[in-house]
C-alpha positions in Angstrom: 0.2 0.2 -0.2 2.7 2.4 0.8 4.5 1.5 -2.1 1.6 2.2 -4.3 1.4 5.5 -2.5 5.2 6.4 -3.0 4.7 5.1 -6.9 1.7 7.6 -7.4 3.5 10.7 -6.2 6.3 10.3 -7.9 4.7 9.6 -11.2 2.0 12.7 -10.4 5.6 14.8 -10.0 7.3 13.4 -13.1 3.6 14.2 -14.9 3.8 18.1 -13.5 7.5 18.1 -14.5 6.7 17.2 -17.8 3.9 19.8 -18.2 6.0 22.9 -16.7 8.4 21.5 -19.0 6.3 21.6 -21.8 4.7 25.0 -21.1 8.1 26.4 -20.8 9.0 25.2 -24.1 5.6 26.8 -25.5 6.2 30.1 -23.7 9.9 30.1 -25.7 8.3 29.4 -28.7 5.6 32.0 -28.5 8.4 34.6 -26.9 10.6 33.7 -30.3 7.7 33.9 -32.7 6.3 37.5 -31.5 9.8 38.6 -31.2 10.3 37.6 -35.0 6.5 38.8 -36.1 7.7 42.3 -34.4 10.6 42.8 -36.4 9.3 41.6 -39.3 6.5 44.3 -39.2 8.9 47.0 -37.9 10.9 46.3 -41.2 8.0 46.5 -43.2 6.8 49.7 -41.6 10.5 51.0 -42.1 10.0 50.5 -46.0 6.8 51.8 -46.5 7.5 55.2 -44.7 6.6 58.5 -46.0 8.5 60.8 -44.3 11.4 61.6 -41.7 9.2 61.7 -38.9 7.4 58.2 -39.6 11.6 57.1 -39.2 11.9 59.1 -35.8 8.8 57.0 -34.6 10.2 53.6 -35.9 13.2 54.6 -34.1 11.9 55.0 -30.7 9.2 51.5 -31.8 13.1 49.7 -32.2 14.1 51.1 -28.7 11.2 50.1 -26.9 11.3 46.7 -28.8 15.1 46.1 -28.1 14.2 47.0 -24.1 11.2 45.0 -24.1 13.1 41.6 -25.3 16.6 42.2 -23.9 15.4 39.7 -20.7 15.4 36.7 -23.3 18.4 37.7 -25.2 19.9 34.4 -24.7 16.8 32.5 -25.8 16.8 34.4 -28.9 20.2 34.3 -29.8 19.8 30.7 -29.4 16.0 30.9 -31.9 17.5 33.2 -34.2 21.1 31.7 -35.2 23.0 32.6 -37.1 21.8 35.7 -36.3 22.0 37.5 -32.7 19.6 39.8 -30.6 21.9 42.2 -31.2 22.7 41.9 -35.2 19.1 41.6 -35.7 18.9 45.2 -34.2 22.0 46.1 -36.4 20.2 45.9 -39.2 17.0 47.4 -38.1 19.5 50.8 -37.4 20.7 50.6 -40.5 17.7 50.3 -42.5 16.3 53.1 -40.1 19.2 55.2 -41.7 19.0 54.3 -45.3 15.6 54.9 -45.0 16.3 58.6 -43.6 18.6 59.3 -46.1 16.5 58.4 -48.9 13.2 60.3 -47.3 15.7 63.2 -46.7 16.8 63.6 -50.3 13.6 63.3 -51.5 12.5 66.0 -49.0 14.9 67.9 -50.8 14.3 67.3 -54.1 11.1 68.2 -53.7 11.7 71.4 -52.4 14.2 71.8 -55.6 10.8 71.0 -58.0 9.3 73.4 -56.1 11.9 76.1 -56.4 12.9 75.0 -59.9 8.8 75.3 -61.0 8.6 78.8 -59.3 12.1 79.7 -61.1 10.8 78.3 -64.5 7.8 80.7 -64.3 9.5 84.0 -62.9 12.1 83.5 -65.8 9.0 82.5 -68.2 7.2 86.0 -67.3 10.2 87.9 -67.6 11.1 86.9 -71.0 7.7 87.4 -72.1 7.8 90.9 -70.9 11.4 91.9 -72.4 9.7 90.4 -75.9 7.1 92.9 -75.2 9.5 95.7 -74.6 11.7 94.6 -77.5 8.6 94.8 -79.9 7.2 98.4 -78.5 10.9 99.8 -78.9 11.4 98.3 -82.6 8.4 99.7 -83.9 9.4 103.0 -82.5 13.1 102.5 -84.1 10.7 101.9 -87.7 8.6 105.0 -87.0 12.1 107.2 -86.4 13.4 106.1 -89.8 10.3 106.3 -92.0 10.1 110.3 -90.8 13.4 111.0 -92.6 14.7 113.5 -89.9 18.1 113.7 -89.5 18.2 116.5 -86.5 20.4 116.2 -84.1 17.6 115.1 -81.6 15.9 112.4 -83.5 19.7 111.0 -84.1 20.2 110.6 -80.9 16.7 108.9 -79.9 17.4 106.7 -82.7 20.9 105.7 -81.2 19.5 105.4 -77.8 16.6 102.7 -78.9 18.8 101.1 -81.1 21.3 100.5 -77.7 17.8 99.4 -75.8 17.5 96.6 -78.2 20.9 95.6 -78.0 20.6 95.5 -74.0 16.9 93.9 -74.6 18.4 91.1 -76.3 21.4 90.6 -74.3 19.3 90.2 -71.4 16.7 87.8 -73.2 20.0 85.5 -74.5 21.0 85.3 -70.6 17.5 84.3 -69.5 17.4 81.7 -72.2 20.5 80.3 -70.8 19.4 80.4 -67.5 16.4 78.2 -68.2 18.1 75.7 -70.4 20.7 75.2 -67.4 17.8 74.9 -65.0 15.8 72.1 -67.4 18.8 70.6 -68.7 21.8 71.0 -67.3 21.5 70.8 -63.5 22.9 67.4 -61.9 19.5 66.4 -60.9 18.0 66.9 -64.4 20.5 64.5 -66.5 18.9 63.7 -69.5 20.5 61.0 -70.8 20.3 59.0 -67.1 16.8 59.4 -66.9 13.9 56.6 -67.9 10.7 57.5 -69.8 8.6 58.7 -66.8 11.2 61.3 -66.0 11.8 62.1 -69.7 7.8 62.8 -70.0 8.0 65.1 -66.5 10.9 66.9 -68.4 9.2 67.4 -71.5 6.0 68.8 -69.8 8.0 71.3 -67.7 10.1 72.1 -70.9 6.9 72.8 -73.2 5.3 74.9 -70.5 8.2 77.3 -70.2 8.1 78.0 -74.3 11.8 77.9 -73.9 12.0 76.7 -77.7 9.6 79.5 -78.6 11.5 81.9 -77.0 14.5 81.3 -78.9 13.0 81.2 -82.4 11.4 84.7 -81.0 15.2 85.7 -80.0 16.2 84.6 -83.4 13.7 86.0 -84.9 14.3 89.5 -83.3 18.1 89.2 -84.2 17.5 89.0 -87.9 14.7 91.8 -87.5 17.2 94.0 -85.5 20.0 93.3 -88.6 17.6 94.4 -90.8 16.5 97.7 -89.3 19.9 99.5 -88.8 23.4 100.2 -90.3 26.3 99.0 -88.0 30.3 99.8 -87.6 32.9 97.2 -87.9 32.8 96.7 -84.2 29.1 96.0 -83.6 28.8 94.2 -86.9 31.9 91.9 -85.0 30.3 92.0 -82.0 27.0 90.5 -83.6 28.8 87.6 -85.1 30.1 86.6 -82.3 26.9 87.1 -80.4 25.4 84.5 -83.2 28.4 82.0 -83.3 27.8 81.5 -79.5 24.4 81.4 -79.6 24.8 78.9 -82.4 27.3 76.9 -80.5 24.9 76.8 -77.3 21.9 75.5 -79.6 24.6 72.5 -80.3 24.6 71.6 -77.0 20.6 72.3 -76.1 19.7 70.8 -79.1 20.5 67.0 -78.7 18.8 67.2 -75.3 15.7 68.8 -76.5 15.7 66.0 -78.8 15.5 63.0 -76.1 12.3 64.6 -74.3 10.4 65.1 -77.7 7.6 61.7 -77.6 8.3 60.7 -81.5 11.3 60.9 -83.8 8.8 63.3 -86.2 8.3 65.9 -83.8 11.8 66.8 -82.5 13.4 66.6 -86.1 10.7 69.1 -87.1 11.1 71.2 -84.3 14.9 71.1 -84.1 15.3 72.2 -88.5 13.1 75.1 -87.9 15.7 76.3 -85.3 18.7 75.1 -87.5 17.0 77.3 -90.6 16.4 80.4 -88.5 20.2 80.5 -87.4 21.4 79.9 -91.1 19.1 82.8 -91.4 20.5 85.4 -88.9 23.9 84.4 -89.8 23.4 85.2 -93.4 21.7 88.6 -92.6 24.6 89.6 -90.5 26.8 88.5 -93.7 24.4 90.8 -96.1 24.9 93.8 -93.7 28.8 93.0 -93.7 29.0 93.0 -97.4 26.6 95.8 -97.7 29.3 98.2 -95.7 32.2 96.9 -97.8 30.3 98.0 -100.9 29.4 101.5 -99.4 33.0 102.0 -98.8 33.6 102.0 -102.7 30.8 103.5 -103.7 31.6 106.9 -101.4 34.6 107.1 -103.9 32.3 106.5 -107.0 33.6 103.4 -107.5 31.3 100.8 -108.5 32.0 97.1 -108.7 30.1 93.9 -109.6 27.2 93.2 -107.4 28.7 90.7 -104.7 27.2 88.9 -101.7 29.8 86.4 -100.3 33.7 85.9 -100.4 33.8 84.7 -103.7 31.7 87.2 -105.6 33.6 90.1 -104.1 37.1 88.4 -104.5 35.4 88.6 -108.1 34.4 91.7 -108.4 37.6 93.3 -107.4 39.8 91.2 -109.3 37.6 92.5 -112.7 37.9 95.6 -111.6 41.6 95.7 -111.2 42.2 94.0 -114.2 40.0 96.0 -116.2 41.5 99.4 -115.0 45.2 97.5 -116.0 43.9 96.7 -119.3 42.8 99.6 -120.4 45.2 101.9 -118.8 46.4 103.2 -122.3 43.1 104.4 -123.4 43.8 107.3 -120.6 46.4 109.9 -120.1 49.0 109.3 -117.5 47.4 111.7 -114.7 43.7 109.9 -115.2 45.3 106.3 -114.8 47.3 107.6 -111.6 44.4 109.1 -110.1 42.2 106.0 -111.2 44.9 103.4 -109.3 45.3 106.2 -106.3 41.6 106.5 -105.5 41.1 102.8 -105.2 44.5 101.6 -103.8 45.1 104.2 -101.5 41.8 105.7 -100.7 39.9 102.8 -100.5 41.8 99.6 -100.3 44.7 100.5 -98.0 43.0 103.3 -95.9 39.7 101.2 -95.2 39.2 97.9 -96.4 42.5 96.4 -95.8 43.3 97.8 -92.5 39.2 97.8 -91.0 37.1 95.1 -93.0 39.7 92.6 -93.8 40.3 91.6 -90.7 36.8 91.0 -89.8 36.1 88.8 -93.0 39.1 86.7 -92.6 38.3 86.1 -88.7 35.0 85.0 -90.2 36.1 83.2 -93.0 34.2 85.0 -95.3 37.0 85.8 -97.1 40.4 83.4 -97.3 43.6 84.9 -96.7 44.7 83.5 -100.1 42.4 85.5 -101.7 43.6 88.9 -100.2 47.0 88.2 -101.1 45.9 87.4 -104.7 44.1 90.7 -104.6 47.2 92.7 -103.1 49.5 90.9 -106.0 46.8 92.4 -109.0 46.9 95.9 -107.1 50.9 95.6 -107.9 50.5 94.6 -111.3 48.3 97.5 -112.1 50.6 99.5 -110.2 53.3 98.7 -112.0 51.4 98.8 -115.6 51.3 102.6 -115.1 55.0 102.9 -115.6 57.2 105.7 -113.9 55.3 108.3 -112.4 56.3 112.1 -113.7 58.8 113.6 -111.0 56.9 115.7 -108.5 59.7 118.3 -109.3 58.6 118.6 -112.8 55.3 120.6 -112.2 57.0 123.5 -110.4 59.5 124.0 -113.5 57.0 123.4 -116.4 54.8 126.2 -114.2 57.6 128.3 -114.0 58.7 128.2 -117.6 54.8 128.9 -118.6 55.2 132.3 -116.2 58.7 133.0 -117.9 57.2 133.0 -121.4 54.0 134.8 -121.0 56.2 137.6 -118.8 58.2 137.5 -121.8 55.2 137.7 -124.2 54.2 140.8 -122.4 57.3 142.7 -122.3 57.3 142.1 -126.3 54.0 142.9 -126.3 54.3 146.3 -124.4 57.7 147.3 -126.0 56.3 146.8 -129.3 53.4 148.8 -128.2 55.9 151.7 -127.4 57.4 151.7 -130.7 54.5 151.8 -132.7 53.5 154.9 -130.2 57.1 156.4 -131.0 56.6 156.0 -134.7 53.2 157.9 -134.5 54.3 160.8 -132.7 57.6 161.6 -134.8 
């Protein structure tokens, strides 16, 4: 009986111990399960975070989670193997830092986008205002020119208006550069590395900025400006250089613009228009240069065959010189030298060679070899004239003529006296 009681007690103790052990094991499994679930939820929430403020809240949750399970660190080290309790929170902290960095960049970029939109709108409005001012000033220029007034006040007003037009054009040129830089050349707007969605967004901004329209308008206005005025050599040099610089910038901007267009057809059409307008601008400047060169000859009553580029100018000058050289026998010596001196000294050497040739050769409107050949033709023209009459001979001839006149007068007076004496006798 006694043995049965002891056996029953031992059995009960074993059962109870087993139950306690099973319950403890179940509790450990539940702790591990709950910990893993909490970590997974926290990591998922971090990945979905939309702001830096949310990240700060998740940082607090991570601290609280770690404190809650620190007492179970040994258990979790075994359950998480090969990971550990500490390495789990190191991963969470690293994820928090990465998310915070990304969201900070996004926040900064959003501020930049807002700033860019405001900047683009401001630049767009300023360019439009300058364009309106330009047309108003241009109408005043045309009105003054049509009035044909030559008084000092009108001349000064015209000069002031033309200066205003140039300043306006330079300002718009600068603003268009700023627009292009804002859209295409900032590090955040590298077109080459953009995906289709980003390019589409940039295209919308580009279209809303009216940049291409303003580029066309500026080129068109520069053409009108060239047609509305006359310029000095220095001014034409500056205008030519400006056109070259603008064309170079367009070569940099054009390909980037092409990349944001939806279809190749639209892109090619738009870019072709601007390319054609740039050629028109350049040719208008060249026409103005050649017209100014022609004037230098005409004011000395020298009429050349019509020229409009380097080749036709070269042919016109050489043709004139060769004609003068061949016809030298049909004129007297004085006429031949007068024709040569007027062309060579009064026009070519005094004006064209020193003032205009540097401009023409700098922009390759005339080649150095063409200039050298013209100078060779001038030398041959000079040689065809022969030796000029010595300058000392002119006063000698005049002296002889005066002496002859005096002798004749003396003879006439003497003869008259003799006739009177004869009459008196």
